[in-house]
N, C-alpha and C positions, 0 to 999 in steps of 0.2 A: 442526568442519566447516567444510570447503573452502567459504567462501559461492558461488563458484563451480559448484559439486556440488548449489545448489541448483534445482531446477525449479521457474518460477514459472508460475504460470497463471491467467490472468485469470477472475473473478469476481463480480457482484456483493459490493462492499464488502472485498472482497477474501478472502472466508472459506472456500474452497477454496485459496488459495495458502498454502505452508509461509514465504514471504518476508513474511508479512503482521505480523510483531512477537506473534503471539500463540502461539508455538510458543518452548520452552524451549532457550537458545543460538542463538537464529537472531533476530538483529537486525532493525526492520522495513526494508525494500528497495524501499517503495513509491514514495519520492521520488525512486530512481532508474532507476526500471521504466516499461520503452514498454507496458508495461500498463494504466497509472495510470489514464489518461481509460476504459477499460474497466470497469476496478473501480467507479470513484466516478464515473460520467455527470455533468455538470454542461450545464446549456443553451448556456453562453457559454466559445466555447476561446480567451478572453484569455489574458498571463499570468499579469492576478492572479486568477484564476479559477484557475488551476493551483496558485497558492499557498494560495486559499482550502483547496484538496480535500485538501494535503499539511495544513495545521493541523487540518482536520477528523481526520486518519485519525491524529494525534495525540493529539487528544482520547479516539481511541476506543481507544486502546493504551493511556493512561494511567488509563481507566477500568476495562480487563481487569487491570490489576497489583493 
């Protein structure tokens, strides 16, 4: 599947998105997605906070494998 054909949908925790890394043959797109902060809201907007969110996403994906 062409990654450009995947519809990315913001949802809490990325649960409703095909690019969340939980679908066979589609790797996680969260780290490059414009909806990242909508799916994984945090109180601080610093770049450090964004990297913490990306780390948390990786943890969730690894737990689901």
